[in-house]
N, C-alpha and C positions, 0 to 999 in steps of 0.2 A: 231623666239621666240623673243618675246615682254620681261621686266626685270622681270613682276610680272611670268608668264611662266616657265622662269630661274628659278628665287626663289621658286617657288611651286616644281617643279622637284628637287632642291636640298635639300629641307625641307622635302619632303613627303607629301605636304601639310597641315604641322602643322607650328603652331609660334614655332621661331625658340629658343625662350626664354622659352615659358611654355608648350609648344607641344598642345595647345588648336589647336582645328579646326574651330574655330567659327570666323567671322568678321576676316579675313586676309588682311593685307594690308602690300604695301611695305612702309619701314621705309628708308629712307638715313640717313647714319650715318654722323651728322655733325662731322667737321665744316665745313670740304672740299669736301663733298659727291661730285661725278661728273655724279651720274646719273648711272652708271652700276651695275651688280648685285655686282661686288666682293665689292661695297662700300654700300651695302642695305643689310638690312635685312629684313625678311617676320615676320611679327609680329600682334600678334591678338590685338583688341581693348583696352580693360584692359591693358597689358603693355604699350600702344602708350600712352594711357593716363593719366598714371602712370610716365611715362618717361618725358612726359610734363609738369604734374604738381606735384612736388614733393610733395606738400601740403594733396596729395590725395592717397600718398602711402599706402598700405597694405602689410606691413613687410612679413606678411607668405606668400602672393602670390609669393614673389620672393625665397622661398626656391626652386624652380624648379631651380634656378641657381646652384643648387648642380649636377645637369646634364649637363645642357645645357653649361657651363662654359666649360667645355670637347670638345668643339666641335671644330673641325679644320679650320673652315672657319673664319677667322682674325675679321670680321665684329661682329661676333656673339661675340667672345672673349672678343672684345672692349667692346660691350654692356653689357654683364657679369660682365666686371671690375671697368665699371662707375658705374652699378647699386650695386655692393657689396661695392666698394668704399662710396657709399652716404648712406648706410645702416650702415654701418660698426659700429657704436657704438652700436648696438644690441646685438653684441658678435659675432654672431654664421657667422655673413657675414667674420668678419676678420678671423676666421679660415678657410673660402674657399678662403679669397684672399691669404692667406700664402701658400696653397698650388698650387694656380694658378701660372702658366709660361706664360708669353709672350715674342716672341723675343721682340727685341731691338726696330723696326720699328713699331712693333703692338702697345708697351708699350707708346711711343714717340705720335700716334695717340689716343690710351686710354686716356692718358694726355692733348690732346690739349684743350678740354672742360675747365679743370682746375676743373675737377669735384673732390669733396671730400674736397675741399678748398676754403674759399672765394678769387676771383680774385685780392682784394685789400688787402689781407692777408699780410702785412709785415712779413719778416723771423726774428726770436729773435735776440736777441744779445746773444752769448755764449762764454764761455771763453775757454780757452787752452784745457780742459778737456772736454768741451761740457755741462757743467752746465750752463743754463738761467740765464741769468743778468737781474737785476731790476731794474729802479732807485731808488737810496737811498743805494743798497748795498754797502757792504766793498769789497775790493778786494787787492791782493798781486802782486807786479810785480814779474815775474818769469826769467826778466833777466834784466841789465844794460841798460837802453836806453838812448841816448843823444837826448836833448831836444832842438828843432830846433827853433831858435829866442831867444833862452836865452843861459846862459852860465853856466849850470850844467848839470851833468847825475844824471837820475833818477835811484838809485840802486836798485838791485835786493832784494827783501825780504820788498820793502816800501810797508807799508799801506796805501790805497788811498779809504780815506771815502765818504761816501755820494756822489757816483758816478750819473753823467746823460748821458743816452743815446742819441745819435744823432740820431734824427730822419728819417733822408733819407739813414744811411750806416750802417747795421746791424754789420759790422768791426769796429766801432768808437765808445768808450766810453769817456765821459770825467771827469776829477775830480784835485783836487788839490794838487800838489806838491811841498813844499820848498815855498809854498805860492802863485804859478802863477797855474791859468787852465789853463791845457794841454789837448790835444787830444790823446788818448792812443788807441793802437792797441788792440783788444780783444782777439788776439792769445797770446798776451803778458803778460796777466794776470791770476792769479788765484781766482775763490768766496772765502770769507772768511765766514767760518762757523758761 
């Protein structure tokens, strides 16, 4: 049997995402699909077009994922997760995502295309409590810090005003302590209100 016959048998000749029986075709799930049935899904032309062209997405079409996300087929689970993630700003997809369970290897596969986030998006700078830091914020040191290259210790409780963010490292900020510009690890600061 060829891959299309295998997928037709597996799906009952229906789109594995929306259950349509019209214009079905094989979709190899990126990024590393090897052409096998295990790494492919049988989908209709409507689903295929909307997956490939996000600007043409009809949000209501994807309410079908309420049923297909429960599939036992990992490739179907991956595609359901990716589309729900893409549409999560609508509200109801986030509710479905909260219910969807993927085993570790399937989740890694689902996240492999960076769906739901910009691949160039930098992680935020966060303080010891997880609060997002922004340039110009005031932070307080939560422990005494020996300042390398200077002969002083930045004491716990010291306020550092007007911080700047280190662009290529979300774990570092810069600020002025005792008249010197120093680099501080974000895990040693707390954002001031």
